[in-house]
C-alpha beads as a LAMMPS data file, in Angstrom:
LAMMPS data file: protein, C-alpha beads

309 atoms
308 bonds

1 atom types
1 bond types

-500.0 500.0 xlo xhi
-500.0 500.0 ylo yhi
-500.0 500.0 zlo zhi

Masses

1 110.0

Atoms # bond

1 1 1 22.091 -18.070 -17.557
2 1 1 19.878 -16.503 -20.014
3 1 1 16.215 -15.797 -18.335
4 1 1 13.404 -17.047 -20.491
5 1 1 10.612 -14.542 -20.501
6 1 1 7.009 -16.528 -19.488
7 1 1 4.719 -15.987 -22.222
8 1 1 2.275 -13.539 -21.633
9 1 1 -1.126 -14.526 -19.920
10 1 1 0.596 -16.154 -16.970
11 1 1 -0.110 -15.950 -13.481
12 1 1 2.393 -13.416 -11.628
13 1 1 4.236 -13.185 -14.747
14 1 1 6.226 -15.925 -14.366
15 1 1 7.003 -15.408 -10.722
16 1 1 7.422 -18.639 -8.917
17 1 1 4.027 -19.595 -7.035
18 1 1 5.214 -21.306 -3.630
19 1 1 2.696 -22.636 -0.548
20 1 1 3.322 -21.088 3.468
21 1 1 6.779 -20.303 3.357
22 1 1 6.811 -18.317 -0.075
23 1 1 8.175 -15.035 0.419
24 1 1 5.665 -13.109 -0.338
25 1 1 2.005 -13.000 0.412
26 1 1 -1.063 -11.512 -1.522
27 1 1 -4.665 -10.589 -1.052
28 1 1 -7.630 -9.067 -2.705
29 1 1 -10.265 -7.305 -1.028
30 1 1 -12.665 -6.376 -4.045
31 1 1 -14.582 -3.594 -1.567
32 1 1 -15.866 -0.479 -2.638
33 1 1 -18.906 0.371 -0.551
34 1 1 -17.274 2.461 1.317
35 1 1 -16.601 5.174 -1.024
36 1 1 -18.403 8.504 -1.172
37 1 1 -17.563 9.531 -5.305
38 1 1 -17.245 7.500 -7.701
39 1 1 -17.403 3.248 -7.082
40 1 1 -15.483 0.816 -8.921
41 1 1 -12.567 -0.368 -6.291
42 1 1 -13.730 -3.456 -6.445
43 1 1 -12.801 -4.176 -9.997
44 1 1 -9.068 -3.387 -8.830
45 1 1 -7.603 -6.556 -7.912
46 1 1 -8.429 -9.239 -10.380
47 1 1 -7.824 -6.401 -13.000
48 1 1 -4.165 -5.907 -11.540
49 1 1 -3.213 -9.547 -11.545
50 1 1 -5.083 -9.358 -15.262
51 1 1 -2.282 -7.221 -16.049
52 1 1 0.157 -8.587 -14.409
53 1 1 -0.113 -11.727 -16.086
54 1 1 0.660 -9.599 -19.028
55 1 1 4.145 -8.222 -18.312
56 1 1 7.704 -10.058 -16.997
57 1 1 8.910 -10.381 -13.542
58 1 1 11.710 -7.643 -13.940
59 1 1 12.424 -4.307 -12.594
60 1 1 13.621 -1.375 -14.531
61 1 1 16.984 -1.425 -13.924
62 1 1 16.977 -5.123 -15.650
63 1 1 16.729 -7.527 -12.305
64 1 1 15.052 -11.327 -12.188
65 1 1 12.486 -10.839 -9.707
66 1 1 13.417 -14.570 -8.233
67 1 1 11.119 -14.061 -5.311
68 1 1 8.683 -16.406 -4.481
69 1 1 4.877 -15.221 -3.934
70 1 1 1.310 -16.945 -2.747
71 1 1 -1.458 -15.363 -3.588
72 1 1 -4.430 -16.300 -1.473
73 1 1 -6.926 -14.986 -4.557
74 1 1 -9.881 -12.647 -2.857
75 1 1 -11.923 -12.228 -0.015
76 1 1 -15.559 -13.049 -1.429
77 1 1 -17.644 -10.226 -0.707
78 1 1 -20.584 -10.463 1.930
79 1 1 -23.207 -7.971 1.794
80 1 1 -23.108 -7.833 5.505
81 1 1 -20.100 -4.680 6.312
82 1 1 -19.028 -6.395 9.979
83 1 1 -18.948 -9.719 8.887
84 1 1 -16.788 -8.577 5.681
85 1 1 -14.382 -7.258 7.908
86 1 1 -14.088 -9.866 10.101
87 1 1 -13.311 -11.961 7.340
88 1 1 -11.009 -9.569 5.586
89 1 1 -9.485 -9.403 8.888
90 1 1 -8.809 -13.472 9.491
91 1 1 -7.519 -13.521 5.877
92 1 1 -4.984 -10.726 6.440
93 1 1 -3.466 -12.699 9.317
94 1 1 -2.267 -16.022 7.233
95 1 1 -0.862 -13.299 4.223
96 1 1 1.089 -11.471 7.233
97 1 1 2.291 -14.783 7.730
98 1 1 5.046 -14.182 5.336
99 1 1 7.635 -12.146 5.218
100 1 1 6.085 -9.599 3.131
101 1 1 2.242 -8.997 2.797
102 1 1 0.957 -7.047 0.097
103 1 1 -2.447 -6.161 0.096
104 1 1 -5.112 -5.453 -3.293
105 1 1 -7.915 -2.769 -2.680
106 1 1 -10.452 -2.435 -2.830
107 1 1 -11.484 1.427 -1.613
108 1 1 -9.314 2.585 1.513
109 1 1 -12.006 1.295 4.220
110 1 1 -10.078 -2.051 3.583
111 1 1 -6.884 -1.082 5.030
112 1 1 -8.857 -0.821 8.299
113 1 1 -9.481 -5.019 9.232
114 1 1 -5.569 -5.184 7.350
115 1 1 -4.573 -2.861 9.602
116 1 1 -6.379 -4.443 12.727
117 1 1 -5.093 -7.710 11.544
118 1 1 -1.652 -6.431 11.415
119 1 1 -1.589 -4.713 15.115
120 1 1 -3.059 -8.093 16.093
121 1 1 -0.164 -10.006 14.182
122 1 1 3.022 -8.265 15.938
123 1 1 3.878 -7.611 19.528
124 1 1 4.901 -4.186 19.729
125 1 1 4.053 -0.882 17.820
126 1 1 4.302 -0.593 14.225
127 1 1 5.497 2.674 12.330
128 1 1 2.781 3.652 9.574
129 1 1 3.879 5.306 5.939
130 1 1 0.053 7.079 4.425
131 1 1 0.804 8.114 0.997
132 1 1 -2.395 9.603 0.411
133 1 1 -3.875 13.338 -1.116
134 1 1 -6.753 12.785 2.338
135 1 1 -5.817 12.372 5.744
136 1 1 -8.880 10.087 6.159
137 1 1 -8.960 11.137 9.253
138 1 1 -13.238 11.431 9.992
139 1 1 -14.148 10.402 12.747
140 1 1 -17.810 9.777 11.514
141 1 1 -17.852 10.318 7.690
142 1 1 -21.776 10.143 5.609
143 1 1 -23.402 8.021 8.574
144 1 1 -20.150 5.650 8.997
145 1 1 -17.453 5.250 11.146
146 1 1 -15.863 2.879 7.894
147 1 1 -15.875 4.900 5.464
148 1 1 -12.465 5.432 3.275
149 1 1 -12.913 8.352 4.864
150 1 1 -12.211 7.564 8.279
151 1 1 -8.977 4.349 7.416
152 1 1 -6.527 6.121 9.360
153 1 1 -8.638 7.608 12.315
154 1 1 -9.766 3.760 12.915
155 1 1 -6.155 2.897 12.457
156 1 1 -4.897 4.525 15.035
157 1 1 -7.017 3.643 17.537
158 1 1 -5.383 0.092 17.128
159 1 1 -2.937 -0.835 20.325
160 1 1 0.252 -1.283 18.348
161 1 1 -0.329 2.093 16.552
162 1 1 0.648 5.186 17.982
163 1 1 0.221 8.771 16.451
164 1 1 4.093 9.432 16.472
165 1 1 4.882 6.717 14.125
166 1 1 2.275 7.862 11.534
167 1 1 3.795 9.536 8.675
168 1 1 1.614 11.392 5.754
169 1 1 3.130 12.075 2.629
170 1 1 1.442 13.878 -0.561
171 1 1 -1.826 15.683 1.071
172 1 1 -3.615 18.225 -0.338
173 1 1 -7.599 17.937 0.601
174 1 1 -8.108 18.456 4.245
175 1 1 -11.139 18.426 5.278
176 1 1 -13.261 18.490 8.756
177 1 1 -12.485 15.920 11.521
178 1 1 -8.853 15.894 9.234
179 1 1 -7.501 19.443 9.913
180 1 1 -8.681 19.443 13.835
181 1 1 -7.076 16.022 14.686
182 1 1 -3.591 16.611 13.011
183 1 1 -3.928 20.037 15.053
184 1 1 -4.665 18.421 18.377
185 1 1 -1.645 15.711 16.690
186 1 1 0.889 17.627 15.779
187 1 1 3.583 14.615 16.866
188 1 1 2.060 13.019 13.357
189 1 1 4.672 13.695 11.084
190 1 1 2.544 15.657 7.717
191 1 1 4.350 16.178 4.402
192 1 1 1.648 18.071 1.933
193 1 1 2.439 18.157 -1.188
194 1 1 3.384 21.771 -0.608
195 1 1 5.926 21.042 1.057
196 1 1 7.277 17.819 -1.160
197 1 1 7.334 20.406 -4.389
198 1 1 9.011 23.143 -2.321
199 1 1 11.422 20.961 -0.473
200 1 1 11.893 17.982 -2.912
201 1 1 12.066 14.016 -2.631
202 1 1 14.959 13.634 -1.063
203 1 1 14.936 15.723 1.857
204 1 1 11.236 14.325 2.514
205 1 1 11.996 10.738 2.640
206 1 1 14.936 11.517 4.840
207 1 1 12.580 12.989 7.532
208 1 1 10.539 9.905 6.535
209 1 1 13.181 7.275 7.487
210 1 1 14.375 9.545 10.630
211 1 1 10.917 8.662 12.000
212 1 1 9.564 5.386 10.550
213 1 1 13.170 4.009 11.338
214 1 1 12.302 4.054 15.028
215 1 1 9.843 1.094 14.437
216 1 1 11.185 -2.826 13.532
217 1 1 8.498 -2.878 11.341
218 1 1 6.657 -0.481 8.564
219 1 1 3.526 -0.771 6.992
220 1 1 2.875 1.136 4.371
221 1 1 -0.746 2.316 2.833
222 1 1 -0.843 3.603 -0.985
223 1 1 -4.278 5.689 -1.716
224 1 1 -3.288 5.720 -5.601
225 1 1 -4.923 9.769 -5.636
226 1 1 -1.380 10.782 -4.263
227 1 1 -0.544 10.854 -7.498
228 1 1 -2.209 13.303 -9.790
229 1 1 -4.945 12.650 -11.841
230 1 1 -2.422 12.865 -15.018
231 1 1 -0.722 10.008 -14.261
232 1 1 -3.754 8.034 -12.119
233 1 1 -6.968 8.892 -13.766
234 1 1 -8.787 5.741 -12.451
235 1 1 -9.608 6.420 -9.091
236 1 1 -13.115 7.726 -7.178
237 1 1 -11.452 10.686 -5.513
238 1 1 -9.094 12.340 -7.949
239 1 1 -7.642 15.313 -6.382
240 1 1 -5.247 17.967 -9.017
241 1 1 -1.980 18.447 -8.126
242 1 1 -0.206 15.099 -6.794
243 1 1 2.803 13.414 -7.211
244 1 1 4.084 12.267 -10.926
245 1 1 4.949 8.344 -11.004
246 1 1 8.663 8.873 -10.849
247 1 1 8.293 10.839 -7.875
248 1 1 6.551 8.426 -5.992
249 1 1 9.294 5.920 -7.204
250 1 1 11.643 8.092 -5.958
251 1 1 9.904 8.379 -2.989
252 1 1 9.724 4.639 -2.448
253 1 1 13.319 4.122 -3.349
254 1 1 15.020 5.900 -0.725
255 1 1 12.521 4.488 2.105
256 1 1 12.373 1.087 1.081
257 1 1 15.419 -0.042 1.654
258 1 1 16.137 1.948 5.413
259 1 1 12.984 0.666 6.923
260 1 1 12.096 -2.962 7.357
261 1 1 8.613 -2.965 5.127
262 1 1 6.516 -5.210 6.519
263 1 1 2.957 -4.873 4.631
264 1 1 1.532 -2.675 1.940
265 1 1 -1.684 -1.939 0.293
266 1 1 -2.505 -0.263 -3.153
267 1 1 -6.075 1.156 -2.587
268 1 1 -8.418 3.590 -4.729
269 1 1 -7.733 2.125 -8.198
270 1 1 -11.031 1.739 -9.896
271 1 1 -10.530 0.057 -13.697
272 1 1 -13.803 1.595 -14.588
273 1 1 -13.406 4.566 -14.397
274 1 1 -10.046 4.450 -16.122
275 1 1 -8.695 4.750 -19.457
276 1 1 -6.226 1.730 -20.953
277 1 1 -5.750 0.719 -17.690
278 1 1 -3.468 3.835 -16.427
279 1 1 -3.932 3.352 -13.277
280 1 1 -4.030 -0.377 -12.914
281 1 1 -0.245 -0.209 -14.795
282 1 1 0.831 2.044 -12.141
283 1 1 0.025 -0.767 -9.700
284 1 1 1.794 -2.739 -11.111
285 1 1 4.879 -0.472 -12.285
286 1 1 4.694 -0.024 -7.836
287 1 1 4.418 -3.960 -7.638
288 1 1 7.276 -4.945 -9.471
289 1 1 9.772 -2.347 -8.243
290 1 1 8.955 -3.064 -4.439
291 1 1 9.503 -6.507 -4.877
292 1 1 12.616 -6.103 -6.506
293 1 1 13.459 -3.779 -3.641
294 1 1 12.972 -5.834 -1.166
295 1 1 14.753 -8.754 -3.224
296 1 1 17.587 -6.591 -3.122
297 1 1 17.871 -5.560 0.363
298 1 1 17.131 -9.182 1.755
299 1 1 19.566 -10.515 -0.362
300 1 1 22.357 -8.455 1.691
301 1 1 20.408 -8.873 4.381
302 1 1 20.788 -12.624 4.497
303 1 1 23.864 -12.636 3.194
304 1 1 25.398 -10.685 6.217
305 1 1 23.355 -12.700 8.988
306 1 1 25.418 -15.702 7.298
307 1 1 29.166 -13.658 7.207
308 1 1 28.187 -13.028 11.501
309 1 1 26.951 -16.510 11.973

Bonds

1 1 1 2
2 1 2 3
3 1 3 4
4 1 4 5
5 1 5 6
6 1 6 7
7 1 7 8
8 1 8 9
9 1 9 10
10 1 10 11
11 1 11 12
12 1 12 13
13 1 13 14
14 1 14 15
15 1 15 16
16 1 16 17
17 1 17 18
18 1 18 19
19 1 19 20
20 1 20 21
21 1 21 22
22 1 22 23
23 1 23 24
24 1 24 25
25 1 25 26
26 1 26 27
27 1 27 28
28 1 28 29
29 1 29 30
30 1 30 31
31 1 31 32
32 1 32 33
33 1 33 34
34 1 34 35
35 1 35 36
36 1 36 37
37 1 37 38
38 1 38 39
39 1 39 40
40 1 40 41
41 1 41 42
42 1 42 43
43 1 43 44
44 1 44 45
45 1 45 46
46 1 46 47
47 1 47 48
48 1 48 49
49 1 49 50
50 1 50 51
51 1 51 52
52 1 52 53
53 1 53 54
54 1 54 55
55 1 55 56
56 1 56 57
57 1 57 58
58 1 58 59
59 1 59 60
60 1 60 61
61 1 61 62
62 1 62 63
63 1 63 64
64 1 64 65
65 1 65 66
66 1 66 67
67 1 67 68
68 1 68 69
69 1 69 70
70 1 70 71
71 1 71 72
72 1 72 73
73 1 73 74
74 1 74 75
75 1 75 76
76 1 76 77
77 1 77 78
78 1 78 79
79 1 79 80
80 1 80 81
81 1 81 82
82 1 82 83
83 1 83 84
84 1 84 85
85 1 85 86
86 1 86 87
87 1 87 88
88 1 88 89
89 1 89 90
90 1 90 91
91 1 91 92
92 1 92 93
93 1 93 94
94 1 94 95
95 1 95 96
96 1 96 97
97 1 97 98
98 1 98 99
99 1 99 100
100 1 100 101
101 1 101 102
102 1 102 103
103 1 103 104
104 1 104 105
105 1 105 106
106 1 106 107
107 1 107 108
108 1 108 109
109 1 109 110
110 1 110 111
111 1 111 112
112 1 112 113
113 1 113 114
114 1 114 115
115 1 115 116
116 1 116 117
117 1 117 118
118 1 118 119
119 1 119 120
120 1 120 121
121 1 121 122
122 1 122 123
123 1 123 124
124 1 124 125
125 1 125 126
126 1 126 127
127 1 127 128
128 1 128 129
129 1 129 130
130 1 130 131
131 1 131 132
132 1 132 133
133 1 133 134
134 1 134 135
135 1 135 136
136 1 136 137
137 1 137 138
138 1 138 139
139 1 139 140
140 1 140 141
141 1 141 142
142 1 142 143
143 1 143 144
144 1 144 145
145 1 145 146
146 1 146 147
147 1 147 148
148 1 148 149
149 1 149 150
150 1 150 151
151 1 151 152
152 1 152 153
153 1 153 154
154 1 154 155
155 1 155 156
156 1 156 157
157 1 157 158
158 1 158 159
159 1 159 160
160 1 160 161
161 1 161 162
162 1 162 163
163 1 163 164
164 1 164 165
165 1 165 166
166 1 166 167
167 1 167 168
168 1 168 169
169 1 169 170
170 1 170 171
171 1 171 172
172 1 172 173
173 1 173 174
174 1 174 175
175 1 175 176
176 1 176 177
177 1 177 178
178 1 178 179
179 1 179 180
180 1 180 181
181 1 181 182
182 1 182 183
183 1 183 184
184 1 184 185
185 1 185 186
186 1 186 187
187 1 187 188
188 1 188 189
189 1 189 190
190 1 190 191
191 1 191 192
192 1 192 193
193 1 193 194
194 1 194 195
195 1 195 196
196 1 196 197
197 1 197 198
198 1 198 199
199 1 199 200
200 1 200 201
201 1 201 202
202 1 202 203
203 1 203 204
204 1 204 205
205 1 205 206
206 1 206 207
207 1 207 208
208 1 208 209
209 1 209 210
210 1 210 211
211 1 211 212
212 1 212 213
213 1 213 214
214 1 214 215
215 1 215 216
216 1 216 217
217 1 217 218
218 1 218 219
219 1 219 220
220 1 220 221
221 1 221 222
222 1 222 223
223 1 223 224
224 1 224 225
225 1 225 226
226 1 226 227
227 1 227 228
228 1 228 229
229 1 229 230
230 1 230 231
231 1 231 232
232 1 232 233
233 1 233 234
234 1 234 235
235 1 235 236
236 1 236 237
237 1 237 238
238 1 238 239
239 1 239 240
240 1 240 241
241 1 241 242
242 1 242 243
243 1 243 244
244 1 244 245
245 1 245 246
246 1 246 247
247 1 247 248
248 1 248 249
249 1 249 250
250 1 250 251
251 1 251 252
252 1 252 253
253 1 253 254
254 1 254 255
255 1 255 256
256 1 256 257
257 1 257 258
258 1 258 259
259 1 259 260
260 1 260 261
261 1 261 262
262 1 262 263
263 1 263 264
264 1 264 265
265 1 265 266
266 1 266 267
267 1 267 268
268 1 268 269
269 1 269 270
270 1 270 271
271 1 271 272
272 1 272 273
273 1 273 274
274 1 274 275
275 1 275 276
276 1 276 277
277 1 277 278
278 1 278 279
279 1 279 280
280 1 280 281
281 1 281 282
282 1 282 283
283 1 283 284
284 1 284 285
285 1 285 286
286 1 286 287
287 1 287 288
288 1 288 289
289 1 289 290
290 1 290 291
291 1 291 292
292 1 292 293
293 1 293 294
294 1 294 295
295 1 295 296
296 1 296 297
297 1 297 298
298 1 298 299
299 1 299 300
300 1 300 301
301 1 301 302
302 1 302 303
303 1 303 304
304 1 304 305
305 1 305 306
306 1 306 307
307 1 307 308
308 1 308 309
């Protein structure tokens, strides 16, 4: 059967939009009140969707993305920070009912209520793969415990998030509490950017898989400043010397098939700081390739399960 490419400006590139039984649940969190540098990430969910509407639902290998999707829209912004995070956690629980949940930030602080919702939704500890230039382990930053510099610290306070299930990839800008906390918790697996360059993505991915395969479910949090600003210029706190887009995709291509990825967020895309939507299109690329990887894996898993039955 020949697939007819949809016209441009079609929501989610013409993917099958479904209801509560959809394969994928998507939630936007347009929030950037916790940034410590340049704002603009609140505009990312709308801009990423706009770019997706001008894309085609294919992976780079030519596979049609046939998964169904339910878009829960955005969590309306609220000037009351605590109330807003409660609303985010509540809305995130709905997206987490699906086989895979995708969250579009927003600055990285949105991970605080989302990971809290994930912890409440599962019955046992889950692993976290944190791809970022920064460790986000500050207990408090600029007077706030909910800063985007505190996301990992708050995540580790959840009952179902343990430090031996926390893995970093891409670190190259540790500060203050980050350095102290990592020294006190050597069980946290850290792959700095220098280690990635020295060892290569395949070796790093092997270690990530070995650690996180002990967990039945894994959450990926992707801060786009993990990439070099040449590949992701539209972000509030860029840091030179990061991954290329191809290195990130190579990491995901190894990790996703090997682990049960339950949810993922993409954060810190800031369209007002971008040029030609480079960073938004990076997010689109990651999203479609993730969907393709999950689709391939689920087909095989479902087939194997049917064979056993």
